[in-house]
MOPAC internal coordinates of N, CA, C and O (Angstrom, degrees):
PM7 1SCF
backbone

  N    0.0000 0     0.00 0     0.00 0    0    0    0
  C    1.4551 1     0.00 0     0.00 0    1    0    0
  C    1.5261 1   110.50 1     0.00 0    2    1    0
  O    1.2310 1   120.79 1   138.85 1    3    2    1
  N    1.3353 1   116.09 1   -41.15 1    3    2    1
  C    1.4639 1   119.43 1  -179.75 1    5    3    2
  C    1.5210 1   110.35 1   -65.26 1    6    5    3
  O    1.2310 1   120.62 1   142.00 1    7    6    5
  N    1.3539 1   116.42 1   -38.00 1    7    6    5
  C    1.4590 1   120.06 1   178.81 1    9    7    6
  C    1.5253 1   110.95 1   -62.43 1   10    9    7
  O    1.2310 1   120.95 1   139.41 1   11   10    9
  N    1.3343 1   115.80 1   -40.59 1   11   10    9
  C    1.4646 1   120.34 1   179.07 1   13   11   10
  C    1.5285 1   110.68 1   -64.94 1   14   13   11
  O    1.2310 1   120.35 1   139.61 1   15   14   13
  N    1.3121 1   116.93 1   -40.39 1   15   14   13
  C    1.4663 1   121.18 1   177.89 1   17   15   14
  C    1.5280 1   110.44 1   -65.45 1   18   17   15
  O    1.2310 1   120.70 1   138.33 1   19   18   17
  N    1.3329 1   116.26 1   -41.67 1   19   18   17
  C    1.4636 1   120.05 1   178.29 1   21   19   18
  C    1.5274 1   110.95 1   -65.36 1   22   21   19
  O    1.2310 1   120.93 1   141.78 1   23   22   21
  N    1.3338 1   115.82 1   -38.22 1   23   22   21
  C    1.4686 1   120.23 1   178.78 1   25   23   22
  C    1.5269 1   109.90 1   -64.49 1   26   25   23
  O    1.2310 1   120.34 1   136.82 1   27   26   25
  N    1.3302 1   116.95 1   -43.18 1   27   26   25
  C    1.4677 1   120.77 1   178.26 1   29   27   26
  C    1.5304 1   110.69 1   -63.74 1   30   29   27
  O    1.2310 1   121.07 1   139.45 1   31   30   29
  N    1.3220 1   115.56 1   -40.55 1   31   30   29
  C    1.4606 1   119.79 1   177.37 1   33   31   30
  C    1.5185 1   110.51 1   -62.50 1   34   33   31
  O    1.2310 1   120.75 1   137.67 1   35   34   33
  N    1.3329 1   116.18 1   -42.33 1   35   34   33
  C    1.4578 1   120.01 1   178.22 1   37   35   34
  C    1.5230 1   111.00 1   -61.08 1   38   37   35
  O    1.2310 1   120.29 1   134.80 1   39   38   37
  N    1.3234 1   117.05 1   -45.20 1   39   38   37
  C    1.4583 1   120.37 1  -179.38 1   41   39   38
  C    1.5280 1   111.24 1   -62.77 1   42   41   39
  O    1.2310 1   120.48 1   143.24 1   43   42   41
  N    1.3244 1   116.69 1   -36.76 1   43   42   41
  C    1.4668 1   120.91 1   177.01 1   45   43   42
  C    1.5330 1   110.44 1   -65.30 1   46   45   43
  O    1.2310 1   120.99 1   134.53 1   47   46   45
  N    1.3302 1   115.71 1   -45.47 1   47   46   45
  C    1.4692 1   120.40 1   179.24 1   49   47   46
  C    1.5244 1   109.98 1   -63.44 1   50   49   47
  O    1.2310 1   120.69 1   138.45 1   51   50   49
  N    1.3119 1   116.29 1   -41.55 1   51   50   49
  C    1.4589 1   120.75 1   179.33 1   53   51   50
  C    1.5366 1   110.53 1   -61.35 1   54   53   51
  O    1.2310 1   120.46 1   137.07 1   55   54   53
  N    1.3136 1   116.73 1   -42.93 1   55   54   53
  C    1.4652 1   121.14 1   178.55 1   57   55   54
  C    1.5213 1   111.66 1   -61.86 1   58   57   55
  O    1.2310 1   120.80 1   137.91 1   59   58   57
  N    1.3292 1   116.08 1   -42.09 1   59   58   57
  C    1.4735 1   119.90 1   178.50 1   61   59   58
  C    1.5252 1   111.20 1   -65.11 1   62   61   59
  O    1.2310 1   120.62 1   141.05 1   63   62   61
  N    1.3446 1   116.42 1   -38.95 1   63   62   61
  C    1.4678 1   119.61 1   178.84 1   65   63   62
  C    1.5263 1   110.60 1   -63.80 1   66   65   63
  O    1.2310 1   120.38 1   136.83 1   67   66   65
  N    1.3078 1   116.88 1   -43.17 1   67   66   65
  C    1.4646 1   120.87 1   179.54 1   69   67   66
  C    1.5264 1   110.09 1   -63.39 1   70   69   67
  O    1.2310 1   120.74 1   136.57 1   71   70   69
  N    1.3188 1   116.19 1   -43.43 1   71   70   69
  C    1.4633 1   120.94 1  -179.97 1   73   71   70
  C    1.5358 1   111.01 1   -62.73 1   74   73   71
  O    1.2310 1   120.33 1   133.13 1   75   74   73
  N    1.3239 1   116.98 1   -46.87 1   75   74   73
  C    1.4597 1   121.11 1  -178.40 1   77   75   74
  C    1.5271 1   110.64 1   -66.37 1   78   77   75
  O    1.2310 1   120.33 1   140.11 1   79   78   77
  N    1.3277 1   116.98 1   -39.89 1   79   78   77
  C    1.4640 1   120.49 1   178.76 1   81   79   78
  C    1.5277 1   110.35 1   -61.39 1   82   81   79
  O    1.2310 1   120.43 1   137.24 1   83   82   81
  N    1.3186 1   116.79 1   -42.76 1   83   82   81
  C    1.4641 1   120.33 1   177.82 1   85   83   82
  C    1.5187 1   112.03 1   -62.37 1   86   85   83
  O    1.2310 1   120.70 1   136.83 1   87   86   85
  N    1.3236 1   116.26 1   -43.17 1   87   86   85
  C    1.4683 1   120.03 1   178.83 1   89   87   86
  C    1.5274 1   110.96 1   -64.55 1   90   89   87
  O    1.2310 1   120.49 1   140.72 1   91   90   89
  N    1.3380 1   116.66 1   -39.28 1   91   90   89
  C    1.4714 1   119.99 1   178.65 1   93   91   90
  C    1.5280 1   111.27 1   -63.02 1   94   93   91
  O    1.2310 1   120.49 1   136.46 1   95   94   93
  N    1.3237 1   116.66 1   -43.54 1   95   94   93
  C    1.4633 1   120.24 1   178.89 1   97   95   94
  C    1.5234 1   110.83 1   -62.94 1   98   97   95
  O    1.2310 1   120.70 1   139.16 1   99   98   97
  N    1.3194 1   116.27 1   -40.84 1   99   98   97
  C    1.4620 1   120.97 1   178.66 1  101   99   98
  C    1.5339 1   110.24 1   -63.24 1  102  101   99
  O    1.2310 1   120.44 1   135.99 1  103  102  101
  N    1.3281 1   116.77 1   -44.01 1  103  102  101
  C    1.4614 1   120.93 1   178.54 1  105  103  102
  C    1.5283 1   111.71 1   -62.76 1  106  105  103
  O    1.2310 1   120.55 1   138.56 1  107  106  105
  N    1.3283 1   116.56 1   -41.44 1  107  106  105
  C    1.4587 1   119.89 1   179.93 1  109  107  106
  C    1.5271 1   110.65 1   -63.70 1  110  109  107
  O    1.2310 1   120.24 1   142.48 1  111  110  109
  N    1.3197 1   117.15 1   -37.52 1  111  110  109
  C    1.4606 1   121.21 1   176.90 1  113  111  110
  C    1.5264 1   110.42 1   -65.39 1  114  113  111
  O    1.2310 1   120.42 1   137.62 1  115  114  113
  N    1.3315 1   116.80 1   -42.38 1  115  114  113
  C    1.4569 1   120.41 1   178.40 1  117  115  114
  C    1.5243 1   111.14 1   -64.36 1  118  117  115
  O    1.2310 1   120.41 1   139.79 1  119  118  117
  N    1.3247 1   116.83 1   -40.21 1  119  118  117
  C    1.4670 1   120.93 1   179.22 1  121  119  118
  C    1.5248 1   109.87 1   -63.25 1  122  121  119
  O    1.2310 1   120.27 1   135.11 1  123  122  121
  N    1.3408 1   117.08 1   -44.89 1  123  122  121
  C    1.4661 1   119.84 1   178.55 1  125  123  122
  C    1.5306 1   110.94 1   -60.76 1  126  125  123
  O    1.2310 1   120.18 1   139.60 1  127  126  125
  N    1.3248 1   117.26 1   -40.40 1  127  126  125
  C    1.4609 1   120.84 1   178.50 1  129  127  126
  C    1.5167 1   111.99 1   -63.22 1  130  129  127
  O    1.2310 1   120.79 1   135.52 1  131  130  129
  N    1.3288 1   116.09 1   -44.48 1  131  130  129
  C    1.4671 1   120.21 1   179.41 1  133  131  130
  C    1.5264 1   111.19 1   -67.20 1  134  133  131
  O    1.2310 1   120.28 1   144.59 1  135  134  133
  N    1.3326 1   117.06 1   -35.41 1  135  134  133
  C    1.4661 1   119.44 1   176.98 1  137  135  134
  C    1.5239 1   110.68 1   -65.37 1  138  137  135
  O    1.2310 1   120.40 1   143.36 1  139  138  137
  N    1.3396 1   116.84 1   -36.64 1  139  138  137
  C    1.4598 1   120.73 1   176.00 1  141  139  138
  C    1.5189 1   111.22 1   -64.69 1  142  141  139
  O    1.2310 1   120.24 1   136.49 1  143  142  141
  N    1.3403 1   117.14 1   -43.51 1  143  142  141
  C    1.4656 1   120.90 1   177.36 1  145  143  142
  C    1.5251 1   110.38 1   -60.99 1  146  145  143
  O    1.2310 1   120.82 1   137.18 1  147  146  145
  N    1.3187 1   116.03 1   -42.82 1  147  146  145
  C    1.4614 1   121.26 1  -179.58 1  149  147  146
  C    1.5292 1   110.17 1   -61.88 1  150  149  147
  O    1.2310 1   120.60 1   135.86 1  151  150  149
  N    1.3193 1   116.46 1   -44.14 1  151  150  149
  C    1.4593 1   120.63 1  -178.90 1  153  151  150
  C    1.5275 1   110.85 1   -65.79 1  154  153  151
  O    1.2310 1   120.20 1   138.72 1  155  154  153
  N    1.3514 1   117.22 1   -41.28 1  155  154  153
  C    1.4696 1   120.04 1   178.00 1  157  155  154
  C    1.5212 1   110.89 1   -62.60 1  158  157  155
  O    1.2310 1   120.50 1   136.77 1  159  158  157
  N    1.3236 1   116.65 1   -43.23 1  159  158  157
  C    1.4649 1   120.53 1   179.12 1  161  159  158
  C    1.5259 1   110.29 1   -62.33 1  162  161  159
  O    1.2310 1   120.40 1   137.03 1  163  162  161
  N    1.3315 1   116.83 1   -42.97 1  163  162  161
  C    1.4631 1   121.00 1   179.82 1  165  163  162
  C    1.5269 1   110.91 1   -62.75 1  166  165  163
  O    1.2310 1   120.52 1   132.47 1  167  166  165
  N    1.3342 1   116.61 1   -47.53 1  167  166  165
  C    1.4675 1   120.16 1  -178.58 1  169  167  166
  C    1.5303 1   111.30 1   -64.93 1  170  169  167
  O    1.2310 1   120.50 1   141.73 1  171  170  169
  N    1.3309 1   116.64 1   -38.27 1  171  170  169
  C    1.4617 1   120.33 1   177.68 1  173  171  170
  C    1.5249 1   110.17 1   -64.60 1  174  173  171
  O    1.2310 1   120.74 1   137.73 1  175  174  173
  N    1.3346 1   116.18 1   -42.27 1  175  174  173
  C    1.4691 1   119.93 1   176.96 1  177  175  174
  C    1.5260 1   111.61 1   -59.90 1  178  177  175
  O    1.2310 1   120.78 1   136.09 1  179  178  177
  N    1.3109 1   116.11 1   -43.91 1  179  178  177
  C    1.4650 1   120.30 1  -179.73 1  181  179  178
  C    1.5280 1   110.47 1   -61.40 1  182  181  179
  O    1.2310 1   120.06 1   139.41 1  183  182  181
  N    1.3136 1   117.49 1   -40.59 1  183  182  181
  C    1.4678 1   120.96 1   178.98 1  185  183  182
  C    1.5241 1   110.61 1   -68.92 1  186  185  183
  O    1.2310 1   120.03 1   140.06 1  187  186  185
  N    1.3278 1   117.54 1   -39.94 1  187  186  185
  C    1.4644 1   120.43 1   179.61 1  189  187  186
  C    1.5273 1   111.44 1   -65.54 1  190  189  187
  O    1.2310 1   120.22 1   144.91 1  191  190  189
  N    1.3222 1   117.18 1   -35.09 1  191  190  189
  C    1.4649 1   120.77 1  -179.62 1  193  191  190
  C    1.5274 1   111.52 1   -63.26 1  194  193  191
  O    1.2310 1   120.48 1   151.55 1  195  194  193
  N    1.3198 1   116.68 1   -28.45 1  195  194  193
  C    1.4606 1   121.01 1  -178.29 1  197  195  194
  C    1.5279 1   112.49 1   -76.47 1  198  197  195
  O    1.2310 1   120.33 1   162.31 1  199  198  197
  N    1.3325 1   116.98 1   -17.69 1  199  198  197
  C    1.4610 1   120.61 1  -177.48 1  201  199  198
  C    1.5234 1   111.09 1   -82.16 1  202  201  199
  O    1.2310 1   120.87 1   -31.45 1  203  202  201
  N    1.3152 1   115.93 1   148.55 1  203  202  201
  C    1.4687 1   119.56 1   175.50 1  205  203  202
  C    1.5300 1   108.72 1   -75.75 1  206  205  203
  O    1.2310 1   120.79 1   -19.30 1  207  206  205
  N    1.3221 1   116.10 1   160.70 1  207  206  205
  C    1.4711 1   121.09 1  -175.44 1  209  207  206
  C    1.5251 1   112.76 1   -64.42 1  210  209  207
  O    1.2310 1   119.62 1   151.76 1  211  210  209
  N    1.3208 1   118.33 1   -28.24 1  211  210  209
  C    1.4632 1   120.24 1  -176.92 1  213  211  210
  C    1.5269 1   113.51 1   -88.70 1  214  213  211
  O    1.2310 1   120.00 1  -175.70 1  215  214  213
  N    1.3192 1   117.61 1     4.30 1  215  214  213
  C    1.4632 1   121.43 1   178.97 1  217  215  214
  C    1.5237 1   109.74 1   -73.15 1  218  217  215
  O    1.2310 1   121.12 1   -43.99 1  219  218  217
  N    1.3408 1   115.47 1   136.01 1  219  218  217
  C    1.4636 1   120.01 1   175.62 1  221  219  218
  C    1.5281 1   108.71 1   -71.65 1  222  221  219
  O    1.2310 1   120.57 1   -54.22 1  223  222  221
  N    1.3109 1   116.52 1   125.78 1  223  222  221
  C    1.4651 1   121.50 1   177.40 1  225  223  222
  C    1.5195 1   108.54 1  -120.66 1  226  225  223
  O    1.2310 1   121.09 1   -32.54 1  227  226  225
  N    1.3094 1   115.52 1   147.46 1  227  226  225
  C    1.4567 1   121.21 1  -175.68 1  229  227  226
  C    1.5209 1   110.16 1  -125.68 1  230  229  227
  O    1.2310 1   122.12 1   -34.47 1  231  230  229
  N    1.3191 1   113.55 1   145.53 1  231  230  229
  C    1.4603 1   120.85 1   177.52 1  233  231  230
  C    1.5264 1   107.43 1  -108.36 1  234  233  231
  O    1.2310 1   121.09 1   -45.21 1  235  234  233
  N    1.3144 1   115.52 1   134.79 1  235  234  233
  C    1.4613 1   120.88 1   178.47 1  237  235  234
  C    1.5162 1   109.79 1   -84.42 1  238  237  235
  O    1.2310 1   121.31 1   -54.82 1  239  238  237
  N    1.3276 1   115.09 1   125.18 1  239  238  237
  C    1.4643 1   120.93 1   175.45 1  241  239  238
  C    1.5280 1   105.93 1  -127.33 1  242  241  239
  O    1.2310 1   121.50 1   -81.00 1  243  242  241
  N    1.3204 1   114.74 1    99.00 1  243  242  241
  C    1.4680 1   118.81 1  -175.45 1  245  243  242
  C    1.5143 1   109.44 1    66.31 1  246  245  243
  O    1.2310 1   120.84 1    58.86 1  247  246  245
  N    1.3487 1   116.00 1  -121.14 1  247  246  245
  C    1.4607 1   119.91 1   178.98 1  249  247  246
  C    1.5249 1   111.24 1  -101.06 1  250  249  247
  O    1.2310 1   120.70 1  -168.70 1  251  250  249
  N    1.3130 1   116.26 1    11.30 1  251  250  249
  C    1.4580 1   121.77 1  -176.75 1  253  251  250
  C    1.5268 1   109.81 1  -114.28 1  254  253  251
  O    1.2310 1   121.00 1   -30.73 1  255  254  253
  N    1.3288 1   115.70 1   149.27 1  255  254  253
  C    1.4555 1   121.21 1   174.93 1  257  255  254
  C    1.5202 1   108.46 1  -115.02 1  258  257  255
  O    1.2310 1   120.99 1   -48.07 1  259  258  257
  N    1.3334 1   115.71 1   131.93 1  259  258  257
  C    1.4519 1   122.04 1  -177.32 1  261  259  258
  C    1.5260 1   108.63 1  -117.88 1  262  261  259
  O    1.2310 1   120.94 1   -46.19 1  263  262  261
  N    1.3448 1   115.81 1   133.81 1  263  262  261
  C    1.4583 1   120.79 1   178.01 1  265  263  262
  C    1.5268 1   109.08 1   -64.49 1  266  265  263
  O    1.2310 1   120.87 1   -51.52 1  267  266  265
  N    1.3339 1   115.94 1   128.48 1  267  266  265
  C    1.4653 1   121.71 1  -177.46 1  269  267  266
  C    1.5172 1   107.80 1  -141.40 1  270  269  267
  O    1.2310 1   120.24 1   -31.90 1  271  270  269
  N    1.3117 1   117.14 1   148.10 1  271  270  269
  C    1.4653 1   119.50 1   179.79 1  273  271  270
  C    1.5353 1   109.58 1   -71.28 1  274  273  271
  O    1.2310 1   121.71 1   -26.16 1  275  274  273
  N    1.3261 1   114.33 1   153.84 1  275  274  273
  C    1.4609 1   120.68 1  -178.86 1  277  275  274
  C    1.5226 1   110.92 1   -60.52 1  278  277  275
  O    1.2310 1   120.17 1   139.28 1  279  278  277
  N    1.3425 1   117.27 1   -40.72 1  279  278  277
  C    1.4623 1   120.36 1  -177.01 1  281  279  278
  C    1.5325 1   111.38 1   -64.32 1  282  281  279
  O    1.2310 1   119.99 1   141.95 1  283  282  281
  N    1.3362 1   117.63 1   -38.05 1  283  282  281
  C    1.4666 1   120.67 1   178.63 1  285  283  282
  C    1.5255 1   109.92 1   -65.08 1  286  285  283
  O    1.2310 1   120.60 1   135.31 1  287  286  285
  N    1.3244 1   116.46 1   -44.69 1  287  286  285
  C    1.4657 1   119.79 1   179.13 1  289  287  286
  C    1.5278 1   111.36 1   -63.88 1  290  289  287
  O    1.2310 1   120.47 1   140.00 1  291  290  289
  N    1.3122 1   116.71 1   -40.00 1  291  290  289
  C    1.4681 1   119.40 1   179.03 1  293  291  290
  C    1.5211 1   110.69 1   -65.13 1  294  293  291
  O    1.2310 1   120.10 1   138.40 1  295  294  293
  N    1.3309 1   117.41 1   -41.60 1  295  294  293
  C    1.4635 1   120.38 1   178.25 1  297  295  294
  C    1.5264 1   110.94 1   -62.15 1  298  297  295
  O    1.2310 1   120.28 1   138.27 1  299  298  297
  N    1.3336 1   117.06 1   -41.73 1  299  298  297
  C    1.4690 1   120.66 1   178.69 1  301  299  298
  C    1.5205 1   110.89 1   -62.47 1  302  301  299
  O    1.2310 1   120.53 1   136.73 1  303  302  301
  N    1.3367 1   116.59 1   -43.27 1  303  302  301
  C    1.4641 1   119.94 1  -179.10 1  305  303  302
  C    1.5269 1   111.19 1   -68.40 1  306  305  303
  O    1.2310 1   120.51 1   141.69 1  307  306  305
  N    1.3297 1   116.62 1   -38.31 1  307  306  305
  C    1.4703 1   119.71 1   176.71 1  309  307  306
  C    1.5300 1   110.36 1   -63.09 1  310  309  307
  O    1.2310 1   120.67 1   139.72 1  311  310  309
  N    1.3365 1   116.32 1   -40.28 1  311  310  309
  C    1.4676 1   120.28 1   179.14 1  313  311  310
  C    1.5302 1   110.66 1   -66.34 1  314  313  311
  O    1.2310 1   120.45 1   138.21 1  315  314  313
  N    1.3433 1   116.75 1   -41.79 1  315  314  313
  C    1.4730 1   119.94 1   176.75 1  317  315  314
  C    1.5200 1   110.66 1   -60.41 1  318  317  315
  O    1.2310 1   120.83 1   138.54 1  319  318  317
  N    1.3395 1   116.01 1   -41.46 1  319  318  317
  C    1.4585 1   121.08 1   179.88 1  321  319  318
  C    1.5261 1   110.47 1   -62.21 1  322  321  319
  O    1.2310 1   120.57 1   132.67 1  323  322  321
  N    1.3350 1   116.52 1   -47.33 1  323  322  321
  C    1.4686 1   120.98 1  -179.47 1  325  323  322
  C    1.5345 1   111.12 1   -65.41 1  326  325  323
  O    1.2310 1   120.71 1   137.66 1  327  326  325
  N    1.3334 1   116.25 1   -42.34 1  327  326  325
  C    1.4681 1   119.91 1   178.58 1  329  327  326
  C    1.5294 1   111.14 1   -61.43 1  330  329  327
  O    1.2310 1   120.92 1   138.99 1  331  330  329
  N    1.3231 1   115.85 1   -41.01 1  331  330  329
  C    1.4701 1   119.97 1   179.03 1  333  331  330
  C    1.5165 1   111.19 1   -64.46 1  334  333  331
  O    1.2310 1   120.69 1   137.82 1  335  334  333
  N    1.3351 1   116.30 1   -42.18 1  335  334  333
  C    1.4717 1   119.57 1   178.52 1  337  335  334
  C    1.5258 1   110.78 1   -61.37 1  338  337  335
  O    1.2310 1   120.71 1   136.64 1  339  338  337
  N    1.3292 1   116.25 1   -43.36 1  339  338  337
  C    1.4684 1   120.88 1   179.72 1  341  339  338
  C    1.5255 1   110.29 1   -63.08 1  342  341  339
  O    1.2310 1   120.76 1   134.51 1  343  342  341
  N    1.3383 1   116.15 1   -45.49 1  343  342  341
  C    1.4615 1   120.35 1  -179.69 1  345  343  342
  C    1.5259 1   111.18 1   -63.39 1  346  345  343
  O    1.2310 1   120.46 1   139.17 1  347  346  345
  N    1.3283 1   116.73 1   -40.83 1  347  346  345
  C    1.4678 1   120.60 1   179.72 1  349  347  346
  C    1.5254 1   109.89 1   -63.35 1  350  349  347
  O    1.2310 1   120.20 1   137.30 1  351  350  349
  N    1.3313 1   117.22 1   -42.70 1  351  350  349
  C    1.4672 1   120.57 1   179.47 1  353  351  350
  C    1.5289 1   110.28 1   -62.26 1  354  353  351
  O    1.2310 1   120.55 1   137.68 1  355  354  353
  N    1.3185 1   116.56 1   -42.32 1  355  354  353
  C    1.4628 1   120.89 1   179.15 1  357  355  354
  C    1.5264 1   110.99 1   -64.98 1  358  357  355
  O    1.2310 1   120.68 1   135.66 1  359  358  357
  N    1.3326 1   116.30 1   -44.34 1  359  358  357
  C    1.4619 1   120.28 1   179.47 1  361  359  358
  C    1.5279 1   111.34 1   -65.53 1  362  361  359
  O    1.2310 1   120.33 1   143.82 1  363  362  361
  N    1.3256 1   116.97 1   -36.18 1  363  362  361
  C    1.4715 1   120.40 1   178.53 1  365  363  362
  C    1.5280 1   110.47 1   -64.33 1  366  365  363
  O    1.2310 1   120.49 1   139.18 1  367  366  365
  N    1.3317 1   116.66 1   -40.82 1  367  366  365
  C    1.4709 1   118.33 1   179.45 1  369  367  366
  C    1.5308 1   110.23 1   -67.24 1  370  369  367
  O    1.2310 1   120.24 1   143.24 1  371  370  369
  N    1.3260 1   117.14 1   -36.76 1  371  370  369
  C    1.4635 1   120.10 1   175.67 1  373  371  370
  C    1.5222 1   110.70 1   -64.51 1  374  373  371
  O    1.2310 1   120.96 1   140.12 1  375  374  373
  N    1.3254 1   115.77 1   -39.88 1  375  374  373
  C    1.4657 1   120.65 1   179.03 1  377  375  374
  C    1.5264 1   110.56 1   -63.31 1  378  377  375
  O    1.2310 1   120.49 1   136.61 1  379  378  377
  N    1.3328 1   116.67 1   -43.39 1  379  378  377
  C    1.4658 1   120.24 1   179.15 1  381  379  378
  C    1.5298 1   110.79 1   -62.60 1  382  381  379
  O    1.2310 1   120.71 1   140.44 1  383  382  381
  N    1.3311 1   116.26 1   -39.56 1  383  382  381
  C    1.4679 1   120.67 1   177.75 1  385  383  382
  C    1.5321 1   110.12 1   -62.02 1  386  385  383
  O    1.2310 1   120.42 1   133.99 1  387  386  385
  N    1.3344 1   116.81 1   -46.01 1  387  386  385
  C    1.4610 1   119.79 1   179.66 1  389  387  386
  C    1.5251 1   111.69 1   -65.67 1  390  389  387
  O    1.2310 1   120.30 1   144.53 1  391  390  389
  N    1.3208 1   117.03 1   -35.47 1  391  390  389
  C    1.4689 1   119.76 1   177.65 1  393  391  390
  C    1.5262 1   110.66 1   -65.24 1  394  393  391
  O    1.2310 1   120.51 1   142.47 1  395  394  393
  N    1.3481 1   116.62 1   -37.53 1  395  394  393
  C    1.4757 1   119.40 1   176.15 1  397  395  394
  C    1.5305 1   109.90 1   -65.88 1  398  397  395
  O    1.2310 1   120.29 1   139.28 1  399  398  397
  N    1.3292 1   117.06 1   -40.72 1  399  398  397
  C    1.4630 1   120.02 1   177.63 1  401  399  398
  C    1.5271 1   110.69 1   -62.30 1  402  401  399
  O    1.2310 1   120.49 1   139.00 1  403  402  401
  N    1.3339 1   116.68 1   -41.00 1  403  402  401
  C    1.4593 1   121.16 1   179.94 1  405  403  402
  C    1.5282 1   109.67 1   -63.28 1  406  405  403
  O    1.2310 1   120.07 1   137.46 1  407  406  405
  N    1.3173 1   117.48 1   -42.54 1  407  406  405
  C    1.4653 1   120.55 1   178.62 1  409  407  406
  C    1.5230 1   110.30 1   -62.48 1  410  409  407
  O    1.2310 1   120.30 1   140.72 1  411  410  409
  N    1.3170 1   117.03 1   -39.28 1  411  410  409
  C    1.4609 1   120.86 1   178.36 1  413  411  410
  C    1.5323 1   110.94 1   -64.46 1  414  413  411
  O    1.2310 1   120.61 1   137.39 1  415  414  413
  N    1.3198 1   116.44 1   -42.61 1  415  414  413
  C    1.4652 1   120.37 1   179.08 1  417  415  414
  C    1.5230 1   110.07 1   -65.17 1  418  417  415
  O    1.2310 1   120.28 1   139.30 1  419  418  417
  N    1.3324 1   117.08 1   -40.70 1  419  418  417
  C    1.4685 1   120.29 1   178.22 1  421  419  418
  C    1.5241 1   110.68 1   -62.87 1  422  421  419
  O    1.2310 1   120.51 1   140.15 1  423  422  421
  N    1.3294 1   116.62 1   -39.85 1  423  422  421
  C    1.4657 1   119.91 1   177.28 1  425  423  422
  C    1.5320 1   110.65 1   -64.45 1  426  425  423
  O    1.2310 1   120.35 1   139.59 1  427  426  425
  N    1.3246 1   116.93 1   -40.41 1  427  426  425
  C    1.4662 1   120.51 1   177.30 1  429  427  426
  C    1.5257 1   110.75 1   -60.80 1  430  429  427
  O    1.2310 1   120.55 1   138.22 1  431  430  429
  N    1.3184 1   116.56 1   -41.78 1  431  430  429
  C    1.4624 1   120.81 1   179.05 1  433  431  430
  C    1.5261 1   110.45 1   -65.34 1  434  433  431
  O    1.2310 1   120.75 1   136.72 1  435  434  433
  N    1.3311 1   116.17 1   -43.28 1  435  434  433
  C    1.4599 1   120.71 1   179.30 1  437  435  434
  C    1.5322 1   110.38 1   -60.61 1  438  437  435
  O    1.2310 1   120.77 1   136.42 1  439  438  437
  N    1.3376 1   116.14 1   -43.58 1  439  438  437
  C    1.4658 1   120.38 1   178.90 1  441  439  438
  C    1.5224 1   111.11 1   -63.14 1  442  441  439
  O    1.2310 1   120.80 1   139.41 1  443  442  441
  N    1.3273 1   116.08 1   -40.59 1  443  442  441
  C    1.4678 1   120.32 1   179.43 1  445  443  442
  C    1.5272 1   110.64 1   -62.74 1  446  445  443
  O    1.2310 1   120.63 1   137.05 1  447  446  445
  N    1.3363 1   116.40 1   -42.95 1  447  446  445
  C    1.4656 1   119.75 1  -179.66 1  449  447  446
  C    1.5323 1   111.64 1   -68.91 1  450  449  447
  O    1.2310 1   119.86 1   147.45 1  451  450  449
  N    1.3309 1   117.87 1   -32.55 1  451  450  449
  C    1.4564 1   120.15 1   176.89 1  453  451  450
  C    1.5280 1   110.76 1   -72.98 1  454  453  451
  O    1.2310 1   120.83 1   145.97 1  455  454  453
  N    1.3193 1   116.02 1   -34.03 1  455  454  453
  C    1.4571 1   121.02 1  -179.89 1  457  455  454
  C    1.5296 1   110.93 1   -68.03 1  458  457  455
  O    1.2310 1   120.86 1   139.74 1  459  458  457
  N    1.3308 1   115.96 1   -40.26 1  459  458  457
  C    1.4613 1   120.76 1  -177.17 1  461  459  458
  C    1.5284 1   109.07 1  -137.47 1  462  461  459
  O    1.2310 1   120.22 1   -92.70 1  463  462  461
  N    1.3522 1   117.19 1    87.30 1  463  462  461
  C    1.4696 1   119.88 1  -179.44 1  465  463  462
  C    1.5330 1   113.03 1   -60.80 1  466  465  463
  O    1.2310 1   120.11 1   156.25 1  467  466  465
  N    1.3110 1   117.39 1   -23.75 1  467  466  465
  C    1.4592 1   121.05 1   179.35 1  469  467  466
  C    1.5132 1   112.59 1   -66.07 1  470  469  467
  O    1.2310 1   120.63 1   156.17 1  471  470  469
  N    1.3133 1   116.41 1   -23.83 1  471  470  469
  C    1.4641 1   118.41 1  -179.43 1  473  471  470
  C    1.5242 1   111.15 1   -69.00 1  474  473  471
  O    1.2310 1   120.13 1   152.72 1  475  474  473
  N    1.3271 1   117.36 1   -27.28 1  475  474  473
  C    1.4649 1   120.28 1   177.49 1  477  475  474
  C    1.5296 1   110.32 1   -61.69 1  478  477  475
  O    1.2310 1   120.72 1   140.11 1  479  478  477
  N    1.3191 1   116.23 1   -39.89 1  479  478  477
  C    1.4692 1   119.48 1   177.96 1  481  479  478
  C    1.5169 1   110.52 1   -66.67 1  482  481  479
  O    1.2310 1   120.61 1   139.51 1  483  482  481
  N    1.3207 1   116.43 1   -40.49 1  483  482  481
  C    1.4545 1   119.99 1   178.27 1  485  483  482
  C    1.5219 1   111.23 1   -63.84 1  486  485  483
  O    1.2310 1   120.81 1   139.79 1  487  486  485
  N    1.3209 1   116.06 1   -40.21 1  487  486  485
  C    1.4660 1   120.40 1   179.75 1  489  487  486
  C    1.5184 1   109.69 1   -62.78 1  490  489  487
  O    1.2310 1   121.11 1   136.37 1  491  490  489
  N    1.3182 1   115.49 1   -43.63 1  491  490  489
  C    1.4687 1   119.45 1  -179.43 1  493  491  490
  C    1.5133 1   112.05 1   -65.68 1  494  493  491
  O    1.2310 1   120.21 1   151.81 1  495  494  493
  N    1.3304 1   117.20 1   -28.19 1  495  494  493
  C    1.4656 1   120.12 1  -177.59 1  497  495  494
  C    1.5225 1   113.14 1   -90.53 1  498  497  495
  O    1.2310 1   120.33 1   171.73 1  499  498  497
  N    1.3492 1   116.98 1    -8.27 1  499  498  497
  C    1.4644 1   119.59 1   179.89 1  501  499  498
  C    1.5215 1   110.00 1   -68.16 1  502  501  499
  O    1.2310 1   121.56 1   -41.51 1  503  502  501
  N    1.3129 1   114.61 1   138.49 1  503  502  501
  C    1.4629 1   118.12 1   175.99 1  505  503  502
  C    1.5195 1   108.10 1   -92.89 1  506  505  503
  O    1.2310 1   121.81 1   -40.32 1  507  506  505
  N    1.3101 1   114.15 1   139.68 1  507  506  505
  C    1.4689 1   119.50 1  -176.67 1  509  507  506
  C    1.5160 1   109.65 1   -94.22 1  510  509  507
  O    1.2310 1   120.10 1   180.00 1  511  510  509

């Protein structure tokens, strides 16, 4: 009976590890995307700063380009940059939270294996 309970506990821990790992990968992908947006906004800002105020600047809207003042484009890029930084900070804190959860789950698994070393053999013999 204890072995069955330990096996169920292991399966629960395994499910949580898989779930957390998936969420971590998703967060890392989102962070990379936001970092790319941030870098594009920064590079666009740097290029806009080099232009004189009377230069015609255009904003891309779908497949169309619309004449827009330099100051409006710079404000939009600055806002994109700030939004990306905020999103990255939020995603990083979520990532840290998930990493703490993962460490807790790993500790639970370690404790389970120390409590019942026989379960390690059962785990190895389970067919997936």
